BAZA-994396 format. One record per residue (C-alpha): residue number from 1; chain; x, y, z. Coordinates in steps of 0.5 Angstrom, whole numbers. Layout:
<atoms>
atom i = NUM ch = A east = X north = Y up = Z
...
</atoms>
This chain:
<atoms>
atom i = 1 ch = A east = 95 north = -44 up = 12
atom i = 2 ch = A east = 96 north = -39 up = 6
atom i = 3 ch = A east = 98 north = -33 up = 8
atom i = 4 ch = A east = 93 north = -27 up = 8
atom i = 5 ch = A east = 93 north = -23 up = 1
atom i = 6 ch = A east = 92 north = -16 up = 2
atom i = 7 ch = A east = 85 north = -14 up = 1
atom i = 8 ch = A east = 84 north = -11 up = -6
atom i = 9 ch = A east = 83 north = -3 up = -5
atom i = 10 ch = A east = 76 north = -1 up = -6
atom i = 11 ch = A east = 74 north = 4 up = -11
atom i = 12 ch = A east = 71 north = 11 up = -10
atom i = 13 ch = A east = 75 north = 13 up = -4
atom i = 14 ch = A east = 73 north = 20 up = -2
atom i = 15 ch = A east = 75 north = 26 up = 2
atom i = 16 ch = A east = 74 north = 26 up = 9
atom i = 17 ch = A east = 69 north = 31 up = 10
atom i = 18 ch = A east = 64 north = 28 up = 5
atom i = 19 ch = A east = 64 north = 21 up = 9
atom i = 20 ch = A east = 57 north = 23 up = 12
atom i = 21 ch = A east = 51 north = 23 up = 8
atom i = 22 ch = A east = 54 north = 24 up = 1
atom i = 23 ch = A east = 49 north = 20 up = -2
atom i = 24 ch = A east = 43 north = 25 up = 0
atom i = 25 ch = A east = 44 north = 30 up = -5
atom i = 26 ch = A east = 37 north = 33 up = -3
atom i = 27 ch = A east = 41 north = 36 up = 3
atom i = 28 ch = A east = 46 north = 39 up = -2
atom i = 29 ch = A east = 41 north = 44 up = -5
atom i = 30 ch = A east = 41 north = 51 up = -5
atom i = 31 ch = A east = 36 north = 56 up = -7
atom i = 32 ch = A east = 38 north = 59 up = -14
atom i = 33 ch = A east = 42 north = 53 up = -17
atom i = 34 ch = A east = 41 north = 51 up = -24
atom i = 35 ch = A east = 44 north = 45 up = -28
atom i = 36 ch = A east = 40 north = 48 up = -34
atom i = 37 ch = A east = 38 north = 54 up = -38
atom i = 38 ch = A east = 32 north = 53 up = -43
atom i = 39 ch = A east = 31 north = 58 up = -49
atom i = 40 ch = A east = 25 north = 63 up = -49
atom i = 41 ch = A east = 19 north = 60 up = -51
atom i = 42 ch = A east = 17 north = 60 up = -58
atom i = 43 ch = A east = 10 north = 59 up = -57
atom i = 44 ch = A east = 5 north = 63 up = -53
atom i = 45 ch = A east = 5 north = 61 up = -46
atom i = 46 ch = A east = -1 north = 57 up = -43
atom i = 47 ch = A east = -3 north = 57 up = -36
atom i = 48 ch = A east = -2 north = 49 up = -34
atom i = 49 ch = A east = -9 north = 49 up = -30
atom i = 50 ch = A east = -13 north = 51 up = -36
atom i = 51 ch = A east = -11 north = 45 up = -39
atom i = 52 ch = A east = -10 north = 40 up = -33
atom i = 53 ch = A east = -15 north = 43 up = -28
atom i = 54 ch = A east = -14 north = 40 up = -21
atom i = 55 ch = A east = -9 north = 35 up = -24
atom i = 56 ch = A east = -3 north = 41 up = -24
atom i = 57 ch = A east = 1 north = 40 up = -17
atom i = 58 ch = A east = 1 north = 47 up = -14
atom i = 59 ch = A east = 9 north = 46 up = -12
atom i = 60 ch = A east = 14 north = 42 up = -16
atom i = 61 ch = A east = 15 north = 38 up = -10
atom i = 62 ch = A east = 21 north = 41 up = -6
atom i = 63 ch = A east = 26 north = 38 up = -12
atom i = 64 ch = A east = 33 north = 40 up = -10
atom i = 65 ch = A east = 37 north = 46 up = -13
atom i = 66 ch = A east = 44 north = 44 up = -16
atom i = 67 ch = A east = 49 north = 46 up = -21
atom i = 68 ch = A east = 51 north = 41 up = -26
atom i = 69 ch = A east = 58 north = 39 up = -24
atom i = 70 ch = A east = 55 north = 37 up = -17
atom i = 71 ch = A east = 50 north = 33 up = -20
atom i = 72 ch = A east = 55 north = 30 up = -25
atom i = 73 ch = A east = 60 north = 28 up = -19
atom i = 74 ch = A east = 54 north = 26 up = -15
atom i = 75 ch = A east = 52 north = 20 up = -20
atom i = 76 ch = A east = 59 north = 19 up = -22
atom i = 77 ch = A east = 61 north = 18 up = -14
atom i = 78 ch = A east = 55 north = 13 up = -13
atom i = 79 ch = A east = 57 north = 9 up = -19
atom i = 80 ch = A east = 64 north = 8 up = -16
atom i = 81 ch = A east = 61 north = 5 up = -9
atom i = 82 ch = A east = 57 north = 0 up = -13
atom i = 83 ch = A east = 60 north = -7 up = -15
atom i = 84 ch = A east = 60 north = -10 up = -22
atom i = 85 ch = A east = 62 north = -15 up = -27
atom i = 86 ch = A east = 66 north = -10 up = -30
atom i = 87 ch = A east = 70 north = -10 up = -24
atom i = 88 ch = A east = 71 north = -17 up = -22
atom i = 89 ch = A east = 68 north = -24 up = -20
atom i = 90 ch = A east = 61 north = -25 up = -18
atom i = 91 ch = A east = 61 north = -32 up = -14
atom i = 92 ch = A east = 54 north = -32 up = -13
atom i = 93 ch = A east = 51 north = -39 up = -13
atom i = 94 ch = A east = 45 north = -41 up = -17
atom i = 95 ch = A east = 44 north = -34 up = -20
atom i = 96 ch = A east = 50 north = -35 up = -25
atom i = 97 ch = A east = 52 north = -28 up = -26
atom i = 98 ch = A east = 57 north = -28 up = -31
atom i = 99 ch = A east = 60 north = -23 up = -36
atom i = 100 ch = A east = 55 north = -21 up = -42
atom i = 101 ch = A east = 59 north = -20 up = -48
atom i = 102 ch = A east = 59 north = -13 up = -51
atom i = 103 ch = A east = 57 north = -15 up = -58
atom i = 104 ch = A east = 51 north = -17 up = -56
atom i = 105 ch = A east = 49 north = -10 up = -54
atom i = 106 ch = A east = 52 north = -8 up = -60
atom i = 107 ch = A east = 47 north = -12 up = -64
atom i = 108 ch = A east = 41 north = -11 up = -60
atom i = 109 ch = A east = 42 north = -3 up = -61
atom i = 110 ch = A east = 42 north = -4 up = -69
atom i = 111 ch = A east = 37 north = 2 up = -71
atom i = 112 ch = A east = 32 north = -3 up = -74
atom i = 113 ch = A east = 32 north = -8 up = -69
atom i = 114 ch = A east = 32 north = -3 up = -63
atom i = 115 ch = A east = 26 north = 1 up = -65
atom i = 116 ch = A east = 22 north = -4 up = -68
atom i = 117 ch = A east = 15 north = -4 up = -65
atom i = 118 ch = A east = 12 north = -10 up = -62
atom i = 119 ch = A east = 5 north = -9 up = -65
atom i = 120 ch = A east = 7 north = -6 up = -72
atom i = 121 ch = A east = 5 north = -10 up = -78
atom i = 122 ch = A east = 8 north = -17 up = -80
atom i = 123 ch = A east = 9 north = -15 up = -87
atom i = 124 ch = A east = 14 north = -10 up = -83
atom i = 125 ch = A east = 17 north = -15 up = -78
atom i = 126 ch = A east = 20 north = -20 up = -83
atom i = 127 ch = A east = 27 north = -19 up = -80
atom i = 128 ch = A east = 25 north = -19 up = -73
atom i = 129 ch = A east = 21 north = -25 up = -74
atom i = 130 ch = A east = 26 north = -29 up = -77
atom i = 131 ch = A east = 31 north = -27 up = -71
atom i = 132 ch = A east = 25 north = -30 up = -67
atom i = 133 ch = A east = 25 north = -36 up = -71
atom i = 134 ch = A east = 32 north = -38 up = -71
atom i = 135 ch = A east = 33 north = -37 up = -64
atom i = 136 ch = A east = 27 north = -42 up = -63
atom i = 137 ch = A east = 30 north = -47 up = -67
atom i = 138 ch = A east = 37 north = -46 up = -64
atom i = 139 ch = A east = 34 north = -47 up = -57
atom i = 140 ch = A east = 30 north = -53 up = -59
atom i = 141 ch = A east = 36 north = -56 up = -62
atom i = 142 ch = A east = 40 north = -55 up = -55
atom i = 143 ch = A east = 34 north = -58 up = -51
atom i = 144 ch = A east = 32 north = -63 up = -55
atom i = 145 ch = A east = 25 north = -61 up = -55
atom i = 146 ch = A east = 20 north = -61 up = -60
atom i = 147 ch = A east = 17 north = -54 up = -59
atom i = 148 ch = A east = 18 north = -48 up = -55
atom i = 149 ch = A east = 15 north = -41 up = -53
atom i = 150 ch = A east = 19 north = -35 up = -52
atom i = 151 ch = A east = 13 north = -31 up = -48
atom i = 152 ch = A east = 15 north = -32 up = -41
atom i = 153 ch = A east = 19 north = -26 up = -38
atom i = 154 ch = A east = 24 north = -29 up = -33
atom i = 155 ch = A east = 25 north = -36 up = -30
atom i = 156 ch = A east = 20 north = -36 up = -25
atom i = 157 ch = A east = 15 north = -34 up = -30
atom i = 158 ch = A east = 17 north = -39 up = -35
atom i = 159 ch = A east = 16 north = -44 up = -29
atom i = 160 ch = A east = 9 north = -42 up = -28
atom i = 161 ch = A east = 8 north = -42 up = -36
atom i = 162 ch = A east = 11 north = -50 up = -36
atom i = 163 ch = A east = 6 north = -52 up = -30
atom i = 164 ch = A east = 0 north = -49 up = -34
atom i = 165 ch = A east = 2 north = -53 up = -39
atom i = 166 ch = A east = 2 north = -59 up = -35
atom i = 167 ch = A east = -5 north = -57 up = -32
atom i = 168 ch = A east = -8 north = -56 up = -39
atom i = 169 ch = A east = -5 north = -63 up = -41
atom i = 170 ch = A east = -8 north = -67 up = -35
atom i = 171 ch = A east = -15 north = -63 up = -36
atom i = 172 ch = A east = -15 north = -65 up = -43
atom i = 173 ch = A east = -15 north = -72 up = -40
atom i = 174 ch = A east = -21 north = -71 up = -36
atom i = 175 ch = A east = -17 north = -70 up = -29
atom i = 176 ch = A east = -12 north = -64 up = -27
atom i = 177 ch = A east = -9 north = -68 up = -22
atom i = 178 ch = A east = -8 north = -66 up = -15
atom i = 179 ch = A east = -1 north = -65 up = -13
atom i = 180 ch = A east = 6 north = -64 up = -15
atom i = 181 ch = A east = 13 north = -67 up = -12
atom i = 182 ch = A east = 19 north = -62 up = -11
atom i = 183 ch = A east = 25 north = -65 up = -8
atom i = 184 ch = A east = 28 north = -61 up = -3
atom i = 185 ch = A east = 34 north = -59 up = -7
atom i = 186 ch = A east = 30 north = -55 up = -12
atom i = 187 ch = A east = 30 north = -48 up = -13
atom i = 188 ch = A east = 25 north = -44 up = -8
atom i = 189 ch = A east = 21 north = -42 up = -13
atom i = 190 ch = A east = 19 north = -49 up = -15
atom i = 191 ch = A east = 14 north = -50 up = -10
atom i = 192 ch = A east = 11 north = -43 up = -10
atom i = 193 ch = A east = 10 north = -44 up = -18
atom i = 194 ch = A east = 6 north = -51 up = -16
atom i = 195 ch = A east = 2 north = -47 up = -11
atom i = 196 ch = A east = 0 north = -42 up = -15
atom i = 197 ch = A east = -2 north = -46 up = -21
atom i = 198 ch = A east = -7 north = -50 up = -16
atom i = 199 ch = A east = -3 north = -56 up = -14
atom i = 200 ch = A east = -1 north = -59 up = -7
atom i = 201 ch = A east = 6 north = -59 up = -6
atom i = 202 ch = A east = 9 north = -66 up = -3
atom i = 203 ch = A east = 17 north = -65 up = -1
atom i = 204 ch = A east = 22 north = -70 up = -3
atom i = 205 ch = A east = 28 north = -71 up = 1
atom i = 206 ch = A east = 35 north = -72 up = -2
atom i = 207 ch = A east = 39 north = -78 up = -1
atom i = 208 ch = A east = 46 north = -78 up = 2
atom i = 209 ch = A east = 49 north = -76 up = -5
atom i = 210 ch = A east = 44 north = -70 up = -6
atom i = 211 ch = A east = 40 north = -73 up = -11
atom i = 212 ch = A east = 33 north = -76 up = -11
atom i = 213 ch = A east = 32 north = -82 up = -8
atom i = 214 ch = A east = 28 north = -87 up = -13
atom i = 215 ch = A east = 25 north = -91 up = -8
atom i = 216 ch = A east = 22 north = -85 up = -4
atom i = 217 ch = A east = 20 north = -82 up = -11
atom i = 218 ch = A east = 17 north = -89 up = -13
atom i = 219 ch = A east = 13 north = -89 up = -6
atom i = 220 ch = A east = 10 north = -82 up = -7
atom i = 221 ch = A east = 8 north = -82 up = -15
atom i = 222 ch = A east = 1 north = -84 up = -16
atom i = 223 ch = A east = -5 north = -83 up = -21
atom i = 224 ch = A east = -6 north = -76 up = -17
atom i = 225 ch = A east = 1 north = -74 up = -19
atom i = 226 ch = A east = 1 north = -68 up = -24
atom i = 227 ch = A east = 9 north = -68 up = -25
atom i = 228 ch = A east = 15 north = -67 up = -21
atom i = 229 ch = A east = 19 north = -61 up = -21
atom i = 230 ch = A east = 26 north = -62 up = -22
atom i = 231 ch = A east = 32 north = -57 up = -22
atom i = 232 ch = A east = 38 north = -61 up = -26
atom i = 233 ch = A east = 43 north = -60 up = -24
atom i = 234 ch = A east = 40 north = -58 up = -17
atom i = 235 ch = A east = 42 north = -53 up = -13
atom i = 236 ch = A east = 48 north = -56 up = -9
atom i = 237 ch = A east = 51 north = -57 up = -16
atom i = 238 ch = A east = 49 north = -64 up = -17
atom i = 239 ch = A east = 47 north = -68 up = -24
atom i = 240 ch = A east = 41 north = -73 up = -23
atom i = 241 ch = A east = 45 north = -78 up = -26
atom i = 242 ch = A east = 39 north = -83 up = -26
atom i = 243 ch = A east = 34 north = -78 up = -29
atom i = 244 ch = A east = 32 north = -83 up = -34
atom i = 245 ch = A east = 30 north = -87 up = -29
atom i = 246 ch = A east = 26 north = -82 up = -25
atom i = 247 ch = A east = 22 north = -80 up = -32
atom i = 248 ch = A east = 21 north = -88 up = -32
atom i = 249 ch = A east = 17 north = -88 up = -25
atom i = 250 ch = A east = 13 north = -81 up = -27
atom i = 251 ch = A east = 11 north = -84 up = -34
atom i = 252 ch = A east = 9 north = -90 up = -31
atom i = 253 ch = A east = 4 north = -87 up = -27
atom i = 254 ch = A east = 2 north = -82 up = -33
atom i = 255 ch = A east = 5 north = -76 up = -29
atom i = 256 ch = A east = 10 north = -71 up = -33
atom i = 257 ch = A east = 17 north = -69 up = -31
atom i = 258 ch = A east = 18 north = -62 up = -31
atom i = 259 ch = A east = 26 north = -59 up = -31
atom i = 260 ch = A east = 28 north = -53 up = -28
atom i = 261 ch = A east = 33 north = -51 up = -33
atom i = 262 ch = A east = 36 north = -45 up = -30
atom i = 263 ch = A east = 42 north = -49 up = -29
atom i = 264 ch = A east = 43 north = -51 up = -36
atom i = 265 ch = A east = 50 north = -47 up = -37
atom i = 266 ch = A east = 52 north = -54 up = -34
atom i = 267 ch = A east = 49 north = -58 up = -40
atom i = 268 ch = A east = 49 north = -54 up = -46
atom i = 269 ch = A east = 53 north = -58 up = -52
atom i = 270 ch = A east = 54 north = -64 up = -47
atom i = 271 ch = A east = 47 north = -66 up = -45
atom i = 272 ch = A east = 40 north = -65 up = -48
atom i = 273 ch = A east = 34 north = -66 up = -43
atom i = 274 ch = A east = 29 north = -68 up = -48
atom i = 275 ch = A east = 34 north = -74 up = -49
atom i = 276 ch = A east = 33 north = -76 up = -42
atom i = 277 ch = A east = 26 north = -76 up = -41
atom i = 278 ch = A east = 24 north = -69 up = -39
atom i = 279 ch = A east = 17 north = -67 up = -42
atom i = 280 ch = A east = 17 north = -59 up = -41
atom i = 281 ch = A east = 23 north = -54 up = -38
atom i = 282 ch = A east = 24 north = -47 up = -38
atom i = 283 ch = A east = 31 north = -44 up = -40
atom i = 284 ch = A east = 34 north = -37 up = -37
atom i = 285 ch = A east = 36 north = -33 up = -43
atom i = 286 ch = A east = 39 north = -28 up = -38
atom i = 287 ch = A east = 43 north = -33 up = -34
atom i = 288 ch = A east = 45 north = -39 up = -39
atom i = 289 ch = A east = 45 north = -35 up = -45
atom i = 290 ch = A east = 49 north = -29 up = -43
atom i = 291 ch = A east = 43 north = -23 up = -43
atom i = 292 ch = A east = 43 north = -18 up = -38
atom i = 293 ch = A east = 41 north = -20 up = -31
atom i = 294 ch = A east = 38 north = -17 up = -25
atom i = 295 ch = A east = 38 north = -9 up = -25
atom i = 296 ch = A east = 41 north = -10 up = -32
atom i = 297 ch = A east = 35 north = -14 up = -35
atom i = 298 ch = A east = 29 north = -15 up = -37
atom i = 299 ch = A east = 30 north = -23 up = -36
atom i = 300 ch = A east = 27 north = -28 up = -41
atom i = 301 ch = A east = 25 north = -35 up = -39
atom i = 302 ch = A east = 23 north = -39 up = -45
atom i = 303 ch = A east = 19 north = -46 up = -44
atom i = 304 ch = A east = 21 north = -52 up = -49
atom i = 305 ch = A east = 16 north = -58 up = -49
atom i = 306 ch = A east = 15 north = -65 up = -52
atom i = 307 ch = A east = 10 north = -65 up = -58
atom i = 308 ch = A east = 4 north = -68 up = -53
atom i = 309 ch = A east = 4 north = -61 up = -50
atom i = 310 ch = A east = 5 north = -57 up = -56
atom i = 311 ch = A east = -2 north = -56 up = -57
atom i = 312 ch = A east = -3 north = -52 up = -50
atom i = 313 ch = A east = 3 north = -47 up = -51
atom i = 314 ch = A east = 1 north = -40 up = -50
atom i = 315 ch = A east = -2 north = -36 up = -56
atom i = 316 ch = A east = 0 north = -33 up = -61
atom i = 317 ch = A east = 6 north = -38 up = -64
atom i = 318 ch = A east = 10 north = -36 up = -70
atom i = 319 ch = A east = 9 north = -40 up = -76
atom i = 320 ch = A east = 11 north = -40 up = -83
atom i = 321 ch = A east = 5 north = -39 up = -88
atom i = 322 ch = A east = 4 north = -42 up = -95
atom i = 323 ch = A east = 7 north = -36 up = -98
atom i = 324 ch = A east = 14 north = -37 up = -94
atom i = 325 ch = A east = 13 north = -31 up = -90
atom i = 326 ch = A east = 13 north = -31 up = -82
atom i = 327 ch = A east = 7 north = -29 up = -78
atom i = 328 ch = A east = 3 north = -30 up = -72
atom i = 329 ch = A east = -2 north = -36 up = -71
atom i = 330 ch = A east = -8 north = -34 up = -66
atom i = 331 ch = A east = -12 north = -40 up = -67
atom i = 332 ch = A east = -10 north = -45 up = -62
atom i = 333 ch = A east = -17 north = -48 up = -59
atom i = 334 ch = A east = -13 north = -51 up = -53
atom i = 335 ch = A east = -8 north = -46 up = -51
atom i = 336 ch = A east = -7 north = -44 up = -44
atom i = 337 ch = A east = -8 north = -36 up = -47
atom i = 338 ch = A east = -3 north = -31 up = -47
atom i = 339 ch = A east = 2 north = -30 up = -41
atom i = 340 ch = A east = 5 north = -24 up = -44
atom i = 341 ch = A east = 3 north = -17 up = -47
atom i = 342 ch = A east = 7 north = -18 up = -53
atom i = 343 ch = A east = 11 north = -24 up = -55
atom i = 344 ch = A east = 17 north = -24 up = -50
atom i = 345 ch = A east = 22 north = -19 up = -49
atom i = 346 ch = A east = 25 north = -18 up = -56
atom i = 347 ch = A east = 31 north = -15 up = -54
atom i = 348 ch = A east = 34 north = -21 up = -50
atom i = 349 ch = A east = 32 north = -25 up = -56
atom i = 350 ch = A east = 37 north = -21 up = -60
atom i = 351 ch = A east = 42 north = -22 up = -55
atom i = 352 ch = A east = 42 north = -29 up = -53
atom i = 353 ch = A east = 42 north = -31 up = -61
atom i = 354 ch = A east = 48 north = -26 up = -62
atom i = 355 ch = A east = 51 north = -30 up = -56
atom i = 356 ch = A east = 49 north = -37 up = -59
atom i = 357 ch = A east = 51 north = -35 up = -66
atom i = 358 ch = A east = 58 north = -32 up = -64
atom i = 359 ch = A east = 60 north = -39 up = -60
atom i = 360 ch = A east = 57 north = -44 up = -65
atom i = 361 ch = A east = 56 north = -51 up = -62
atom i = 362 ch = A east = 64 north = -52 up = -61
atom i = 363 ch = A east = 64 north = -45 up = -57
atom i = 364 ch = A east = 58 north = -47 up = -53
atom i = 365 ch = A east = 60 north = -54 up = -51
atom i = 366 ch = A east = 67 north = -50 up = -49
atom i = 367 ch = A east = 63 north = -45 up = -44
atom i = 368 ch = A east = 60 north = -51 up = -41
atom i = 369 ch = A east = 66 north = -55 up = -40
atom i = 370 ch = A east = 69 north = -48 up = -37
atom i = 371 ch = A east = 64 north = -47 up = -32
atom i = 372 ch = A east = 64 north = -54 up = -30
atom i = 373 ch = A east = 72 north = -54 up = -29
atom i = 374 ch = A east = 72 north = -47 up = -26
atom i = 375 ch = A east = 67 north = -49 up = -20
atom i = 376 ch = A east = 71 north = -56 up = -19
atom i = 377 ch = A east = 78 north = -51 up = -19
atom i = 378 ch = A east = 75 north = -47 up = -13
atom i = 379 ch = A east = 72 north = -54 up = -10
atom i = 380 ch = A east = 79 north = -57 up = -10
atom i = 381 ch = A east = 82 north = -50 up = -8
atom i = 382 ch = A east = 78 north = -49 up = -2
atom i = 383 ch = A east = 76 north = -56 up = 0
atom i = 384 ch = A east = 81 north = -57 up = 6
atom i = 385 ch = A east = 79 north = -50 up = 9
atom i = 386 ch = A east = 71 north = -51 up = 9
atom i = 387 ch = A east = 66 north = -57 up = 10
atom i = 388 ch = A east = 64 north = -60 up = 4
atom i = 389 ch = A east = 57 north = -63 up = 6
atom i = 390 ch = A east = 56 north = -67 up = -1
atom i = 391 ch = A east = 62 north = -71 up = -4
atom i = 392 ch = A east = 58 north = -72 up = -11
atom i = 393 ch = A east = 62 north = -69 up = -17
atom i = 394 ch = A east = 60 north = -62 up = -18
atom i = 395 ch = A east = 58 north = -59 up = -24
atom i = 396 ch = A east = 57 north = -51 up = -25
atom i = 397 ch = A east = 57 north = -49 up = -18
atom i = 398 ch = A east = 60 north = -52 up = -11
atom i = 399 ch = A east = 57 north = -51 up = -4
atom i = 400 ch = A east = 61 north = -51 up = 2
atom i = 401 ch = A east = 58 north = -51 up = 9
atom i = 402 ch = A east = 60 north = -46 up = 15
atom i = 403 ch = A east = 61 north = -52 up = 20
atom i = 404 ch = A east = 68 north = -51 up = 22
atom i = 405 ch = A east = 68 north = -44 up = 22
atom i = 406 ch = A east = 61 north = -44 up = 26
atom i = 407 ch = A east = 65 north = -48 up = 32
atom i = 408 ch = A east = 69 north = -42 up = 33
atom i = 409 ch = A east = 62 north = -37 up = 33
atom i = 410 ch = A east = 63 north = -35 up = 25
atom i = 411 ch = A east = 57 north = -36 up = 21
atom i = 412 ch = A east = 57 north = -36 up = 13
atom i = 413 ch = A east = 54 north = -29 up = 13
atom i = 414 ch = A east = 60 north = -26 up = 17
atom i = 415 ch = A east = 65 north = -29 up = 12
atom i = 416 ch = A east = 61 north = -27 up = 6
atom i = 417 ch = A east = 61 north = -20 up = 9
atom i = 418 ch = A east = 69 north = -20 up = 10
atom i = 419 ch = A east = 70 north = -22 up = 3
atom i = 420 ch = A east = 67 north = -15 up = 1
atom i = 421 ch = A east = 74 north = -13 up = 4
atom i = 422 ch = A east = 78 north = -17 up = -1
atom i = 423 ch = A east = 74 north = -14 up = -7
atom i = 424 ch = A east = 69 north = -19 up = -8
atom i = 425 ch = A east = 62 north = -19 up = -8
atom i = 426 ch = A east = 59 north = -24 up = -3
atom i = 427 ch = A east = 57 north = -31 up = -5
atom i = 428 ch = A east = 50 north = -34 up = -4
atom i = 429 ch = A east = 49 north = -34 up = 3
atom i = 430 ch = A east = 45 north = -40 up = 7
atom i = 431 ch = A east = 42 north = -43 up = 1
atom i = 432 ch = A east = 40 north = -48 up = -1
atom i = 433 ch = A east = 37 north = -50 up = 6
atom i = 434 ch = A east = 39 north = -57 up = 6
atom i = 435 ch = A east = 46 north = -55 up = 7
atom i = 436 ch = A east = 46 north = -52 up = 14
atom i = 437 ch = A east = 50 north = -45 up = 13
atom i = 438 ch = A east = 51 north = -46 up = 6
atom i = 439 ch = A east = 57 north = -42 up = 2
atom i = 440 ch = A east = 54 north = -43 up = -5
atom i = 441 ch = A east = 59 north = -41 up = -10
atom i = 442 ch = A east = 59 north = -41 up = -18
atom i = 443 ch = A east = 65 north = -38 up = -22
atom i = 444 ch = A east = 61 north = -39 up = -29
atom i = 445 ch = A east = 66 north = -40 up = -35
atom i = 446 ch = A east = 67 north = -32 up = -35
atom i = 447 ch = A east = 73 north = -32 up = -30
atom i = 448 ch = A east = 80 north = -33 up = -31
atom i = 449 ch = A east = 85 north = -38 up = -27
atom i = 450 ch = A east = 88 north = -31 up = -25
atom i = 451 ch = A east = 81 north = -29 up = -22
atom i = 452 ch = A east = 80 north = -36 up = -19
atom i = 453 ch = A east = 86 north = -36 up = -15
atom i = 454 ch = A east = 85 north = -29 up = -12
atom i = 455 ch = A east = 78 north = -31 up = -10
atom i = 456 ch = A east = 81 north = -38 up = -7
atom i = 457 ch = A east = 87 north = -34 up = -4
atom i = 458 ch = A east = 81 north = -29 up = -1
atom i = 459 ch = A east = 77 north = -35 up = 2
atom i = 460 ch = A east = 83 north = -38 up = 5
atom i = 461 ch = A east = 85 north = -32 up = 8
atom i = 462 ch = A east = 78 north = -31 up = 11
atom i = 463 ch = A east = 79 north = -38 up = 14
atom i = 464 ch = A east = 85 north = -37 up = 17
atom i = 465 ch = A east = 82 north = -30 up = 20
atom i = 466 ch = A east = 77 north = -35 up = 23
atom i = 467 ch = A east = 82 north = -38 up = 27
atom i = 468 ch = A east = 86 north = -32 up = 29
atom i = 469 ch = A east = 82 north = -26 up = 29
atom i = 470 ch = A east = 75 north = -28 up = 29
atom i = 471 ch = A east = 73 north = -21 up = 32
atom i = 472 ch = A east = 75 north = -18 up = 25
atom i = 473 ch = A east = 70 north = -22 up = 21
atom i = 474 ch = A east = 65 north = -21 up = 26
atom i = 475 ch = A east = 65 north = -14 up = 25
atom i = 476 ch = A east = 66 north = -14 up = 17
atom i = 477 ch = A east = 66 north = -11 up = 12
atom i = 478 ch = A east = 71 north = -5 up = 14
atom i = 479 ch = A east = 72 north = -2 up = 7
atom i = 480 ch = A east = 65 north = 0 up = 5
atom i = 481 ch = A east = 62 north = 6 up = 5
atom i = 482 ch = A east = 57 north = 3 up = 10
atom i = 483 ch = A east = 59 north = -1 up = 16
atom i = 484 ch = A east = 55 north = -7 up = 18
atom i = 485 ch = A east = 48 north = -6 up = 19
atom i = 486 ch = A east = 43 north = -8 up = 24
atom i = 487 ch = A east = 39 north = -13 up = 19
atom i = 488 ch = A east = 34 north = -15 up = 24
atom i = 489 ch = A east = 32 north = -8 up = 25
atom i = 490 ch = A east = 32 north = -7 up = 18
atom i = 491 ch = A east = 27 north = -12 up = 17
atom i = 492 ch = A east = 22 north = -10 up = 22
atom i = 493 ch = A east = 23 north = -3 up = 22
atom i = 494 ch = A east = 25 north = -1 up = 14
atom i = 495 ch = A east = 26 north = 6 up = 12
atom i = 496 ch = A east = 23 north = 6 up = 5
atom i = 497 ch = A east = 23 north = 13 up = 3
atom i = 498 ch = A east = 28 north = 19 up = 4
atom i = 499 ch = A east = 25 north = 25 up = 9
atom i = 500 ch = A east = 28 north = 32 up = 10
atom i = 501 ch = A east = 32 north = 33 up = 16
atom i = 502 ch = A east = 26 north = 37 up = 19
atom i = 503 ch = A east = 22 north = 31 up = 18
atom i = 504 ch = A east = 26 north = 26 up = 21
atom i = 505 ch = A east = 25 north = 24 up = 28
</atoms>
């Protein structure tokens, strides 16, 4: 067993008298404090009630009164209590939380792009529209598809749009069909999307390799099957090596193959979904192509498709007119309609295109190879310490089980909380659900070997602690501002807003 490394020091250590209720800035208020001083009015003062009537609030809502330095220190201190990609690795599997190059942000803030209005005239938007056109061309080439829409706002929204295309296609043939097949290794949003689009969901169990069982698929597919929603690589990080056979089985019955492309960071530059039979798929620009993710969003979930689905794409689509200018075409009689108020999240398009152009074909291929290499480096470093339920080759992520540790009374969630003490964000806990007690780890291509070695050492140390001092893990984390929470009570009796002390029970 490896010797436990010293946990990384946590940021934001504060003086002892600040420990309690430091975040409650409202409780620090004192009458008369001001963080600003406005100049005298240079226009006649008007009674707000005369303009707004009953809409005027009688009070300011008991807002806190604080000095400028108190406010600055409060928010600066809060920032040190947070974890960020600028501090260290996010090993969250499936979420693909990687570093966003600063050049993306610089380009997106170019004045003429950042201040462009989505509804300004086409004649004033040719530069912006060229960015949209070039990004579409790049994504079509990367995926091996024939057409694309950039409208969807995120991955699940892209799934929804893709299945709308599937439904519209089958309806044009006279039968929308009844059911959609979803493997148990798919992303959790897949069955929800299918149900939202009016389909019955039929689950397919994976085989011993963690892949789709072709025999079971062949039995399940019939003339009532609209599509199979396949996450590839799957949530256990396994590539469906017989996906071309999967496509053949579906197409023989007139069904379509939808691919959840959230894990395209394992395929870009190496394999194109359109080449192995995928009919429609979504991408996550906020994962694969390095645009901000989560709270740093918004996201972007383009949908690419084969020519048979192109007539049904959301309106409008971008076209080159006879005079060579770019413009929007709304004349789409078979379209599923708009799925977004404007043509997607334009700032994300700029960032994604900057990432693609900065890397180029060779660079994109290298990022894919690095992502897969990093995941397998972690797999090799930890497979002697944690149970590996599927021995199939890993792609961009690796999924372990807590089976060994659970025998000692320690679950995956306990170890994730202990990992915080070592200076890392927790991995994805208890997902995918086909792996009992899953530890889902995705290092992405962002991380250096040195960072991976630190992570491996921390996880090995935790495995050692399970054997020698399990109580230490059961009570983790120990270095955070807030100790372990009562998650059951938090779920059943959530406190959703701040209340002054006088109102608290």
